[in-house]
C-alpha positions in Angstrom: -8.4 -126.7 19.0 -7.5 -125.9 22.6 -9.3 -123.1 24.4 -7.1 -120.0 24.2 -5.6 -118.8 27.5 -6.0 -115.2 28.7 -2.4 -114.5 27.6 -3.2 -115.9 24.1 -6.2 -113.5 23.9 -4.2 -110.5 25.2 -1.6 -111.1 22.5 -4.2 -110.4 19.8 -4.8 -106.9 18.5 -7.7 -104.8 19.7 -9.5 -105.0 16.3 -9.2 -108.8 16.5 -10.7 -108.8 20.0 -13.4 -106.4 18.9 -14.3 -108.7 16.0 -14.4 -111.8 18.2 -16.3 -110.5 21.2 -18.5 -107.7 19.8 -19.1 -108.4 16.1 -19.3 -112.2 16.5 -20.7 -112.0 20.1 -18.5 -114.8 21.4 -18.6 -115.5 25.2 -16.0 -113.4 27.1 -13.6 -115.5 29.1 -13.3 -114.8 32.9 -10.7 -112.1 33.5 -10.5 -110.6 30.1 -12.6 -107.6 30.9 -10.5 -106.7 33.9 -7.3 -107.3 31.9 -8.6 -104.9 29.1 -9.4 -102.3 31.7 -5.7 -102.1 32.8 -4.3 -102.7 29.3 -2.1 -99.8 28.1 -3.1 -100.2 24.4 -5.2 -97.6 22.7 -8.8 -98.8 22.4 -8.6 -101.5 25.1 -10.5 -99.5 27.7 -13.2 -98.5 25.1 -13.6 -102.2 24.1 -14.1 -103.2 27.7 -16.6 -100.4 28.1 -18.6 -101.6 25.0 -18.6 -105.2 26.2 -19.9 -104.2 29.6 -22.6 -102.1 27.8 -23.6 -105.2 25.8 -23.9 -107.1 29.1 -26.2 -104.4 30.4 -28.3 -104.4 27.3 -28.6 -108.2 27.3 -29.7 -108.2 30.9 -32.3 -105.4 30.2 -33.6 -107.3 27.1 -33.8 -110.5 29.1 -35.8 -108.8 31.8 -38.1 -107.2 29.3 -38.8 -110.5 27.6 -39.4 -112.2 31.0 -41.9 -109.4 31.8 -43.5 -109.9 28.4 -44.4 -113.5 29.5 -46.1 -112.4 32.7 -49.6 -113.6 31.6 -48.3 -116.8 30.0 -46.3 -117.7 33.2 -49.4 -117.3 35.3 -51.4 -119.5 33.0 -48.7 -122.2 32.7 -48.6 -122.3 36.6 -52.4 -123.0 36.5 -51.8 -126.0 34.3 -52.6 -124.5 30.9 -50.1 -125.7 28.4 -51.1 -124.5 24.9 -51.6 -120.7 25.2 -52.6 -118.9 22.0 -52.0 -115.2 21.4 -54.3 -113.5 19.0 -54.2 -110.1 17.4 -55.3 -108.3 14.2 -53.8 -105.9 11.7 -55.6 -103.6 9.3 -58.6 -102.1 11.2 -57.8 -98.5 10.1 -57.0 -98.8 6.4 -59.3 -97.6 3.6 -58.5 -100.6 1.5 -57.8 -104.3 1.8 -58.8 -107.0 4.3 -58.4 -107.1 8.0 -56.0 -110.0 8.9 -55.5 -111.7 12.3 -52.8 -113.9 13.5 -52.9 -116.7 16.2 -49.7 -118.1 17.6 -49.0 -120.8 20.3 -45.4 -120.3 21.5 -43.3 -122.8 23.3 -43.2 -122.4 27.1 -40.7 -119.8 28.3 -40.1 -118.6 24.7 -37.8 -115.6 24.5 -37.0 -114.0 21.1 -34.8 -111.0 21.1 -36.6 -108.0 19.7 -40.1 -109.5 20.1 -42.6 -106.7 20.6 -45.8 -105.2 19.5 -45.6 -104.9 15.7 -46.5 -101.2 15.8 -43.3 -100.5 17.8 -41.2 -102.2 15.1 -41.0 -99.6 12.4 -38.4 -101.4 10.3 -40.2 -103.8 8.0 -37.1 -106.0 7.5 -36.9 -106.6 11.2 -40.6 -107.5 11.4 -40.1 -109.9 8.5 -37.1 -111.5 10.2 -39.0 -111.9 13.5 -42.0 -113.4 11.7 -39.9 -116.0 10.0 -38.3 -117.0 13.3 -41.7 -117.1 15.1 -43.2 -119.3 12.4 -40.2 -121.6 12.7 -40.3 -121.8 16.5 -44.0 -121.8 17.3 -45.9 -124.9 18.3 -48.4 -123.8 15.7 -49.6 -120.6 14.0 -52.4 -119.5 11.7 -53.9 -116.4 10.0 -57.5 -115.5 9.3 -58.9 -112.9 6.8 -62.1 -110.9 6.8 -62.5 -109.5 3.3 -63.6 -106.1 2.2 -67.1 -107.3 1.4 -67.5 -108.7 4.9 -66.1 -105.5 6.4 -68.7 -103.5 4.5 -71.5 -105.9 5.5 -70.9 -106.4 9.2 -68.6 -103.3 10.0 -64.9 -103.3 10.7 -65.2 -104.0 14.4 -67.0 -107.3 13.9 -64.9 -108.1 10.9 -61.8 -107.9 13.1 -63.4 -110.4 15.5 -64.3 -112.6 12.6 -60.7 -112.6 11.3 -59.5 -113.5 14.8 -62.0 -116.4 15.1 -60.8 -117.7 11.8 -57.2 -117.5 12.9 -57.9 -119.5 16.1 -59.9 -122.0 14.1 -57.0 -122.4 11.7 -54.6 -123.5 14.4 -53.5 -127.2 14.0 -53.9 -127.8 17.7 -56.7 -126.6 20.0 -55.4 -124.1 22.5 -56.0 -124.6 26.2 -56.4 -120.8 26.7 -56.5 -117.8 24.4 -55.1 -114.3 25.1 -56.6 -111.6 22.9 -55.6 -108.0 22.3 -58.3 -105.9 24.0 -61.3 -108.0 23.0 -63.0 -111.3 23.4 -63.6 -113.6 20.4 -67.2 -114.7 19.9 -67.8 -118.5 19.6 -64.2 -119.3 20.8 -64.1 -122.9 22.0 -61.3 -122.2 24.5 -61.3 -120.0 27.6 -60.0 -116.6 26.8 -59.0 -113.2 28.3 -58.9 -109.9 26.6 -55.9 -107.7 27.6 -55.9 -104.0 27.0 -52.7 -103.2 25.0 -52.0 -106.9 25.0 -49.7 -106.6 22.0 -47.3 -104.7 24.2 -47.8 -106.8 27.3 -48.0 -110.4 26.2 -45.3 -112.3 24.2 -48.0 -114.5 22.6 -50.1 -111.5 21.5 -47.0 -109.6 20.3 -46.0 -112.6 18.2 -49.5 -112.8 16.7 -49.4 -109.1 15.9 -46.2 -109.6 13.9 -47.7 -112.5 12.0 -50.8 -110.5 11.2 -49.0 -107.4 10.2 -46.4 -109.1 7.9 -49.1 -111.3 6.3 -51.3 -108.3 5.6 -48.4 -106.3 4.2 -47.5 -109.1 1.9 -51.1 -109.2 0.7 -51.1 -105.5 0.0 -47.9 -105.9 -2.1 -49.9 -108.4 -4.2 -52.7 -105.8 -4.5 -50.2 -103.2 -5.6 -49.1 -105.4 -8.5 -52.8 -105.8 -9.4 -53.8 -102.2 -9.0 -50.8 -99.9 -10.0 -50.8 -96.2 -9.4 -52.3 -96.1 -6.0 -49.2 -96.6 -3.9 -50.5 -99.6 -2.1 -47.0 -101.0 -1.6 -46.0 -98.0 0.4 -49.1 -97.1 2.5 -50.7 -100.6 2.6 -54.1 -99.0 2.3 -53.8 -96.7 5.4 -55.3 -93.2 5.1 -52.0 -91.4 4.6 -52.2 -88.0 2.9 -50.8 -89.5 -0.4 -53.4 -92.3 -0.4 -56.2 -89.9 0.2 -55.0 -87.7 -2.6 -54.7 -90.6 -5.0 -58.1 -91.9 -4.0 -59.7 -88.6 -4.9 -57.8 -88.3 -8.1 -58.2 -91.9 -9.4 -61.4 -93.0 -7.7 -62.1 -96.1 -5.6 -60.9 -99.6 -6.3 -62.8 -102.8 -5.7 -60.7 -103.3 -2.6 -61.6 -100.0 -1.1 -64.0 -100.2 1.9 -67.3 -98.7 0.9 -68.4 -98.4 4.5 -65.6 -96.0 5.3 -66.3 -92.2 5.1 -63.4 -91.2 2.9 -64.3 -93.8 0.3 -68.0 -93.0 0.4 -67.2 -89.4 -0.1 -65.2 -90.1 -3.3 -68.1 -92.4 -4.6 -70.7 -89.7 -3.8 -72.4 -91.9 -1.3 -74.3 -90.7 1.8 -72.3 -91.2 5.1 -73.0 -94.4 6.9 -74.9 -93.9 10.1 -72.2 -93.9 12.7 -74.4 -95.4 15.5 -74.4 -98.7 13.5 -70.7 -99.1 14.2 -69.2 -100.2 17.5 -65.8 -98.7 16.8 -64.5 -95.8 14.5 -64.0 -97.2 11.0 -61.7 -94.9 9.1 -59.4 -93.1 11.5 -55.9 -94.7 11.7 -53.9 -94.5 14.9 -50.8 -92.3 14.5 -48.5 -95.3 15.1 -50.3 -97.3 12.4 -49.9 -94.5 9.9 -46.2 -94.1 10.9 -45.7 -97.8 10.1 -47.4 -97.4 6.7 -45.3 -94.3 5.9 -42.0 -96.1 6.9 -42.3 -98.7 4.2 
């Protein structure tokens, strides 16, 4: 079919043009925007305005995604090819494992909407991004640290254990590892911990999405096994509803016995806080917001 001329396009109705260039996001031919801006038909100027707004948004998103690759670009320039991002999910919940993701993205990878999983409150969007990341990644893996391990070695070290297992699960050895905020013990590759790395590195952001969606899926399985606790909605985070049900129904086998709220329900003495490197049972507001949005 021959490419339509500008006159052919202008003979179409405004709803037809809107469906083609906004809804279906087809490339806008040269001269069409200018023609719409002088078109006398109702809605033509508004359509041109919306197309230009889409252009601005695309440029802004492209710039954001380029900035998100700042650490990877620096490492690629130094000769590192396979760069893994690593992050965990589930440090704050009262129940369930901590899960880590490790992802090696293709060089110069840009996925619209890629961001720190805590900033993506819509679970369907997170799931869609996770599917795309898994399809596009050079390789990816997840690692779990179970509740018994959390209670034995504390949540901070359990998070590191899950991240180490995620890296070890990769099908190819990374040349370099970028980690959110920490350094992984016994990691065979050089690594760098980046404060707020899940918001600053594309690789770590991708890993955070893999970790979050994997853990959420696991907690849905736990909800089917342990009904009545609302695990499908709060994913084990200490939301007011979860805390109320914990006090009413008692602790499950998947509740973390080293966490204060769980110990209180069980009538156990508080764990000596100096044994823990990080707070164990206080969820960040953003994490609770994610749990409550499900």
